[in-house]
C-alpha positions in Angstrom: -113.2 -17.8 29.8 -112.3 -19.3 33.2 -110.0 -21.7 31.6 -108.1 -18.9 29.9 -107.6 -17.1 33.2 -106.4 -20.3 34.9 -104.0 -21.1 32.0 -102.5 -17.6 32.1 -102.0 -17.8 35.9 -100.5 -21.2 35.7 -98.1 -20.2 32.9 -97.1 -17.1 35.0 -96.5 -19.3 38.0 -94.3 -21.7 35.9 -92.4 -18.7 34.5 -91.6 -17.5 38.0 -90.7 -21.0 39.1 -88.3 -21.3 36.1 -86.6 -18.1 37.1 -86.2 -19.3 40.7 -84.6 -22.5 39.5 -82.3 -20.7 37.0 -81.2 -18.1 39.5 -80.5 -20.7 42.2 -78.5 -22.8 39.8 -76.4 -19.8 38.7 -75.6 -18.8 42.3 -74.9 -22.4 43.2 -72.3 -22.5 40.4 -70.8 -19.1 41.5 -72.2 -17.3 38.5 -74.4 -14.2 38.2 -78.0 -15.0 37.4 -79.6 -13.7 34.2 -80.8 -10.1 34.9 -84.2 -11.0 33.4 -84.7 -13.8 36.0 -83.7 -11.5 38.8 -86.1 -8.8 37.7 -88.9 -11.3 37.3 -88.3 -12.3 41.0 -88.4 -8.6 42.1 -84.6 -8.4 42.6 -82.7 -5.4 41.3 -79.8 -6.9 39.2 -77.5 -4.0 40.1 -78.1 -4.5 43.9 -77.6 -8.2 43.5 -74.1 -7.6 42.3 -73.4 -5.8 45.6 -74.0 -8.8 47.7 -70.9 -10.1 49.5 -70.3 -13.7 49.0 -68.7 -15.7 51.8 
């Protein structure tokens, strides 16, 4: 049972890390990140669009 809990947490961590990488790549390329990635990271997609870019 411990192995299942560890695997689930590891997969969750990898899922969040994937969202971080995806959102960072999108912003680096001056694109809006996928709303699902932003939500997974705790960022409101509507509020993200309001950010002024310099």
